[in-house]
PyMOL commands that place a pseudoatom at each C-alpha (Angstrom):
pseudoatom trace, name=CA, resn=MET, resi=1, chain=A, elem=C, hetatm=0, pos=[61.142, 153.563, 91.428]
pseudoatom trace, name=CA, resn=TYR, resi=2, chain=A, elem=C, hetatm=0, pos=[64.638, 154.259, 90.133]
pseudoatom trace, name=CA, resn=LEU, resi=3, chain=A, elem=C, hetatm=0, pos=[65.453, 157.674, 88.745]
pseudoatom trace, name=CA, resn=ALA, resi=4, chain=A, elem=C, hetatm=0, pos=[68.592, 157.980, 86.645]
pseudoatom trace, name=CA, resn=VAL, resi=5, chain=A, elem=C, hetatm=0, pos=[70.294, 161.326, 86.885]
pseudoatom trace, name=CA, resn=ALA, resi=6, chain=A, elem=C, hetatm=0, pos=[72.375, 162.390, 83.910]
pseudoatom trace, name=CA, resn=MET, resi=7, chain=A, elem=C, hetatm=0, pos=[75.926, 163.400, 84.676]
pseudoatom trace, name=CA, resn=GLU, resi=8, chain=A, elem=C, hetatm=0, pos=[76.373, 167.111, 84.330]
pseudoatom trace, name=CA, resn=TYR, resi=9, chain=A, elem=C, hetatm=0, pos=[79.704, 168.034, 82.774]
pseudoatom trace, name=CA, resn=THR, resi=10, chain=A, elem=C, hetatm=0, pos=[81.335, 170.156, 80.138]
pseudoatom trace, name=CA, resn=VAL, resi=11, chain=A, elem=C, hetatm=0, pos=[83.897, 169.106, 77.555]
pseudoatom trace, name=CA, resn=GLU, resi=12, chain=A, elem=C, hetatm=0, pos=[86.486, 171.488, 76.142]
pseudoatom trace, name=CA, resn=LYS, resi=13, chain=A, elem=C, hetatm=0, pos=[88.728, 170.178, 73.393]
pseudoatom trace, name=CA, resn=LYS, resi=14, chain=A, elem=C, hetatm=0, pos=[92.172, 171.708, 73.210]
pseudoatom trace, name=CA, resn=THR, resi=15, chain=A, elem=C, hetatm=0, pos=[94.951, 171.008, 70.704]
pseudoatom trace, name=CA, resn=LYS, resi=16, chain=A, elem=C, hetatm=0, pos=[96.676, 168.230, 72.669]
pseudoatom trace, name=CA, resn=TYR, resi=17, chain=A, elem=C, hetatm=0, pos=[93.951, 167.165, 75.114]
pseudoatom trace, name=CA, resn=ALA, resi=18, chain=A, elem=C, hetatm=0, pos=[90.335, 167.393, 76.233]
pseudoatom trace, name=CA, resn=VAL, resi=19, chain=A, elem=C, hetatm=0, pos=[89.156, 168.794, 79.562]
pseudoatom trace, name=CA, resn=VAL, resi=20, chain=A, elem=C, hetatm=0, pos=[86.086, 167.178, 81.105]
pseudoatom trace, name=CA, resn=THR, resi=21, chain=A, elem=C, hetatm=0, pos=[84.736, 169.259, 83.988]
pseudoatom trace, name=CA, resn=THR, resi=22, chain=A, elem=C, hetatm=0, pos=[82.001, 167.850, 86.184]
pseudoatom trace, name=CA, resn=THR, resi=23, chain=A, elem=C, hetatm=0, pos=[79.343, 170.222, 87.405]
pseudoatom trace, name=CA, resn=SER, resi=24, chain=A, elem=C, hetatm=0, pos=[77.578, 167.641, 89.594]
pseudoatom trace, name=CA, resn=ALA, resi=25, chain=A, elem=C, hetatm=0, pos=[78.210, 167.453, 93.335]
pseudoatom trace, name=CA, resn=LYS, resi=26, chain=A, elem=C, hetatm=0, pos=[78.150, 163.646, 93.158]
pseudoatom trace, name=CA, resn=LEU, resi=27, chain=A, elem=C, hetatm=0, pos=[79.792, 161.054, 90.950]
pseudoatom trace, name=CA, resn=ASN, resi=28, chain=A, elem=C, hetatm=0, pos=[77.938, 157.852, 91.710]
pseudoatom trace, name=CA, resn=THR, resi=29, chain=A, elem=C, hetatm=0, pos=[75.928, 154.897, 90.422]
pseudoatom trace, name=CA, resn=ALA, resi=30, chain=A, elem=C, hetatm=0, pos=[73.266, 157.211, 89.011]
pseudoatom trace, name=CA, resn=ASN, resi=31, chain=A, elem=C, hetatm=0, pos=[75.554, 159.223, 86.734]
pseudoatom trace, name=CA, resn=ALA, resi=32, chain=A, elem=C, hetatm=0, pos=[78.942, 157.480, 86.393]
pseudoatom trace, name=CA, resn=PRO, resi=33, chain=A, elem=C, hetatm=0, pos=[77.835, 155.523, 83.275]
pseudoatom trace, name=CA, resn=ASP, resi=34, chain=A, elem=C, hetatm=0, pos=[77.296, 158.849, 81.454]
pseudoatom trace, name=CA, resn=LEU, resi=35, chain=A, elem=C, hetatm=0, pos=[80.839, 159.895, 82.238]
pseudoatom trace, name=CA, resn=LYS, resi=36, chain=A, elem=C, hetatm=0, pos=[82.248, 156.521, 81.115]
pseudoatom trace, name=CA, resn=SER, resi=37, chain=A, elem=C, hetatm=0, pos=[80.364, 156.910, 77.837]
pseudoatom trace, name=CA, resn=GLU, resi=38, chain=A, elem=C, hetatm=0, pos=[81.808, 160.377, 77.347]
pseudoatom trace, name=CA, resn=PHE, resi=39, chain=A, elem=C, hetatm=0, pos=[85.340, 159.058, 77.802]
pseudoatom trace, name=CA, resn=VAL, resi=40, chain=A, elem=C, hetatm=0, pos=[84.714, 156.387, 75.169]
pseudoatom trace, name=CA, resn=LEU, resi=41, chain=A, elem=C, hetatm=0, pos=[83.230, 158.954, 72.769]
pseudoatom trace, name=CA, resn=LEU, resi=42, chain=A, elem=C, hetatm=0, pos=[86.156, 161.333, 73.288]
pseudoatom trace, name=CA, resn=THR, resi=43, chain=A, elem=C, hetatm=0, pos=[88.775, 158.677, 72.645]
pseudoatom trace, name=CA, resn=ASN, resi=44, chain=A, elem=C, hetatm=0, pos=[86.884, 157.307, 69.638]
pseudoatom trace, name=CA, resn=ASP, resi=45, chain=A, elem=C, hetatm=0, pos=[86.902, 160.878, 68.324]
pseudoatom trace, name=CA, resn=GLY, resi=46, chain=A, elem=C, hetatm=0, pos=[90.698, 161.067, 68.562]
pseudoatom trace, name=CA, resn=SER, resi=47, chain=A, elem=C, hetatm=0, pos=[91.304, 162.476, 72.046]
pseudoatom trace, name=CA, resn=LYS, resi=48, chain=A, elem=C, hetatm=0, pos=[93.830, 160.240, 73.805]
pseudoatom trace, name=CA, resn=ASN, resi=49, chain=A, elem=C, hetatm=0, pos=[94.758, 162.787, 76.482]
pseudoatom trace, name=CA, resn=ILE, resi=50, chain=A, elem=C, hetatm=0, pos=[92.079, 163.724, 79.016]
pseudoatom trace, name=CA, resn=ILE, resi=51, chain=A, elem=C, hetatm=0, pos=[91.947, 165.949, 82.079]
pseudoatom trace, name=CA, resn=LEU, resi=52, chain=A, elem=C, hetatm=0, pos=[89.080, 165.210, 84.478]
pseudoatom trace, name=CA, resn=ASP, resi=53, chain=A, elem=C, hetatm=0, pos=[88.350, 168.215, 86.688]
pseudoatom trace, name=CA, resn=LEU, resi=54, chain=A, elem=C, hetatm=0, pos=[86.320, 167.182, 89.740]
pseudoatom trace, name=CA, resn=ASN, resi=55, chain=A, elem=C, hetatm=0, pos=[86.335, 170.615, 91.386]
pseudoatom trace, name=CA, resn=SER, resi=56, chain=A, elem=C, hetatm=0, pos=[82.527, 170.566, 91.828]
pseudoatom trace, name=CA, resn=CYS, resi=57, chain=A, elem=C, hetatm=0, pos=[82.377, 166.937, 92.938]
pseudoatom trace, name=CA, resn=GLU, resi=58, chain=A, elem=C, hetatm=0, pos=[82.052, 166.533, 96.710]
pseudoatom trace, name=CA, resn=TYR, resi=59, chain=A, elem=C, hetatm=0, pos=[81.110, 162.823, 96.769]
pseudoatom trace, name=CA, resn=CYS, resi=60, chain=A, elem=C, hetatm=0, pos=[82.261, 159.800, 94.815]
pseudoatom trace, name=CA, resn=ASP, resi=61, chain=A, elem=C, hetatm=0, pos=[81.322, 156.134, 95.213]
pseudoatom trace, name=CA, resn=SER, resi=62, chain=A, elem=C, hetatm=0, pos=[82.770, 152.945, 93.720]
pseudoatom trace, name=CA, resn=SER, resi=63, chain=A, elem=C, hetatm=0, pos=[80.945, 153.554, 90.422]
pseudoatom trace, name=CA, resn=GLY, resi=64, chain=A, elem=C, hetatm=0, pos=[82.572, 156.965, 90.218]
pseudoatom trace, name=CA, resn=LEU, resi=65, chain=A, elem=C, hetatm=0, pos=[85.981, 155.433, 90.889]
pseudoatom trace, name=CA, resn=SER, resi=66, chain=A, elem=C, hetatm=0, pos=[85.253, 152.906, 88.156]
pseudoatom trace, name=CA, resn=ALA, resi=67, chain=A, elem=C, hetatm=0, pos=[84.557, 155.725, 85.671]
pseudoatom trace, name=CA, resn=ILE, resi=68, chain=A, elem=C, hetatm=0, pos=[87.865, 157.360, 86.615]
pseudoatom trace, name=CA, resn=LEU, resi=69, chain=A, elem=C, hetatm=0, pos=[89.726, 154.073, 86.147]
pseudoatom trace, name=CA, resn=VAL, resi=70, chain=A, elem=C, hetatm=0, pos=[88.037, 153.480, 82.774]
pseudoatom trace, name=CA, resn=ALA, resi=71, chain=A, elem=C, hetatm=0, pos=[89.314, 156.844, 81.548]
pseudoatom trace, name=CA, resn=ASN, resi=72, chain=A, elem=C, hetatm=0, pos=[92.799, 156.106, 82.848]
pseudoatom trace, name=CA, resn=ARG, resi=73, chain=A, elem=C, hetatm=0, pos=[92.865, 152.676, 81.180]
pseudoatom trace, name=CA, resn=ILE, resi=74, chain=A, elem=C, hetatm=0, pos=[91.561, 153.945, 77.829]
pseudoatom trace, name=CA, resn=CYS, resi=75, chain=A, elem=C, hetatm=0, pos=[94.147, 156.742, 77.733]
pseudoatom trace, name=CA, resn=GLU, resi=76, chain=A, elem=C, hetatm=0, pos=[96.940, 154.306, 78.639]
pseudoatom trace, name=CA, resn=GLN, resi=77, chain=A, elem=C, hetatm=0, pos=[95.846, 151.883, 75.905]
pseudoatom trace, name=CA, resn=LEU, resi=78, chain=A, elem=C, hetatm=0, pos=[96.114, 154.718, 73.381]
pseudoatom trace, name=CA, resn=ASP, resi=79, chain=A, elem=C, hetatm=0, pos=[99.535, 155.808, 74.719]
pseudoatom trace, name=CA, resn=GLY, resi=80, chain=A, elem=C, hetatm=0, pos=[97.883, 158.941, 76.019]
pseudoatom trace, name=CA, resn=LYS, resi=81, chain=A, elem=C, hetatm=0, pos=[97.738, 160.693, 79.370]
pseudoatom trace, name=CA, resn=PHE, resi=82, chain=A, elem=C, hetatm=0, pos=[94.960, 160.947, 81.945]
pseudoatom trace, name=CA, resn=VAL, resi=83, chain=A, elem=C, hetatm=0, pos=[95.096, 163.582, 84.674]
pseudoatom trace, name=CA, resn=LEU, resi=84, chain=A, elem=C, hetatm=0, pos=[92.760, 164.022, 87.621]
pseudoatom trace, name=CA, resn=THR, resi=85, chain=A, elem=C, hetatm=0, pos=[92.444, 167.447, 89.213]
pseudoatom trace, name=CA, resn=GLY, resi=86, chain=A, elem=C, hetatm=0, pos=[90.291, 169.532, 91.538]
pseudoatom trace, name=CA, resn=LEU, resi=87, chain=A, elem=C, hetatm=0, pos=[89.852, 166.833, 94.174]
pseudoatom trace, name=CA, resn=GLN, resi=88, chain=A, elem=C, hetatm=0, pos=[87.671, 167.829, 97.103]
pseudoatom trace, name=CA, resn=PRO, resi=89, chain=A, elem=C, hetatm=0, pos=[88.689, 166.443, 100.539]
pseudoatom trace, name=CA, resn=GLU, resi=90, chain=A, elem=C, hetatm=0, pos=[86.193, 163.555, 100.659]
pseudoatom trace, name=CA, resn=VAL, resi=91, chain=A, elem=C, hetatm=0, pos=[86.938, 162.424, 97.104]
pseudoatom trace, name=CA, resn=GLU, resi=92, chain=A, elem=C, hetatm=0, pos=[90.686, 162.753, 97.670]
pseudoatom trace, name=CA, resn=GLY, resi=93, chain=A, elem=C, hetatm=0, pos=[90.356, 160.664, 100.827]
pseudoatom trace, name=CA, resn=LEU, resi=94, chain=A, elem=C, hetatm=0, pos=[88.532, 157.905, 98.950]
pseudoatom trace, name=CA, resn=ILE, resi=95, chain=A, elem=C, hetatm=0, pos=[91.180, 157.884, 96.223]
pseudoatom trace, name=CA, resn=LYS, resi=96, chain=A, elem=C, hetatm=0, pos=[93.962, 157.632, 98.813]
pseudoatom trace, name=CA, resn=ILE, resi=97, chain=A, elem=C, hetatm=0, pos=[92.208, 154.886, 100.796]
pseudoatom trace, name=CA, resn=SER, resi=98, chain=A, elem=C, hetatm=0, pos=[91.777, 152.959, 97.540]
pseudoatom trace, name=CA, resn=LEU, resi=99, chain=A, elem=C, hetatm=0, pos=[95.497, 153.543, 96.791]
pseudoatom trace, name=CA, resn=LEU, resi=100, chain=A, elem=C, hetatm=0, pos=[94.540, 154.995, 93.424]
pseudoatom trace, name=CA, resn=ASP, resi=101, chain=A, elem=C, hetatm=0, pos=[96.816, 157.954, 94.122]
pseudoatom trace, name=CA, resn=THR, resi=102, chain=A, elem=C, hetatm=0, pos=[99.673, 155.528, 93.417]
pseudoatom trace, name=CA, resn=ILE, resi=103, chain=A, elem=C, hetatm=0, pos=[98.550, 154.886, 89.815]
pseudoatom trace, name=CA, resn=LEU, resi=104, chain=A, elem=C, hetatm=0, pos=[96.739, 158.067, 88.789]
pseudoatom trace, name=CA, resn=VAL, resi=105, chain=A, elem=C, hetatm=0, pos=[98.364, 161.358, 87.805]
pseudoatom trace, name=CA, resn=ILE, resi=106, chain=A, elem=C, hetatm=0, pos=[96.788, 163.894, 90.161]
pseudoatom trace, name=CA, resn=LYS, resi=107, chain=A, elem=C, hetatm=0, pos=[97.354, 167.636, 89.976]
pseudoatom trace, name=CA, resn=GLU, resi=108, chain=A, elem=C, hetatm=0, pos=[96.261, 170.239, 92.513]
pseudoatom trace, name=CA, resn=ASN, resi=109, chain=A, elem=C, hetatm=0, pos=[94.312, 172.453, 90.094]
pseudoatom trace, name=CA, resn=ILE, resi=110, chain=A, elem=C, hetatm=0, pos=[93.384, 172.871, 86.449]
pseudoatom trace, name=CA, resn=ASP, resi=111, chain=A, elem=C, hetatm=0, pos=[96.360, 175.139, 85.713]
pseudoatom trace, name=CA, resn=GLU, resi=112, chain=A, elem=C, hetatm=0, pos=[98.823, 172.492, 86.937]
pseudoatom trace, name=CA, resn=ALA, resi=113, chain=A, elem=C, hetatm=0, pos=[96.952, 169.804, 84.989]
pseudoatom trace, name=CA, resn=GLU, resi=114, chain=A, elem=C, hetatm=0, pos=[97.060, 171.831, 81.775]
pseudoatom trace, name=CA, resn=ASP, resi=115, chain=A, elem=C, hetatm=0, pos=[100.761, 172.652, 82.266]
pseudoatom trace, name=CA, resn=TYR, resi=116, chain=A, elem=C, hetatm=0, pos=[101.436, 168.930, 82.689]
pseudoatom trace, name=CA, resn=MET, resi=117, chain=A, elem=C, hetatm=0, pos=[99.511, 168.093, 79.524]
pseudoatom trace, name=CA, resn=GLU, resi=118, chain=A, elem=C, hetatm=0, pos=[101.274, 170.763, 77.492]
pseudoatom trace, name=CA, resn=LYS, resi=119, chain=A, elem=C, hetatm=0, pos=[104.625, 169.252, 78.475]
pseudoatom trace, name=CA, resn=GLU, resi=120, chain=A, elem=C, hetatm=0, pos=[103.799, 165.521, 78.511]
pseudoatom trace, name=CA, resn=ALA, resi=121, chain=A, elem=C, hetatm=0, pos=[101.043, 164.938, 75.951]
pseudoatom trace, name=CA, resn=GLU, resi=122, chain=A, elem=C, hetatm=0, pos=[101.836, 164.130, 72.347]
for i in range(1, 122): cmd.bond("trace and resi %d" % i, "trace and resi %d" % (i + 1))
show_as sticks, trace
zoom trace
């Protein structure tokens, strides 16, 4: 039996950007599709700048990385910005091993991410 677990997150729309904050400890095969869908909905609704706050996320698999890359690609296609923040040690390690830290904008915390968006986002 396969049990799908919905991704738990909040979305806060600001003037220049949207902040998606995960509240799940894991971003994996079971819930990454929900997050991908949210990114598509946000961008279809006019948000081309997105901050993804993974402060609560302690584990991420390849499906989770895929969701992150989808958000990054969608924002780039719309000439927007995508910022990742709140990385826990295990998730940060996976991102570095995958060399995604070379293509993603990563900020230490939500305050730095929001400061970046206020300056860089159109």
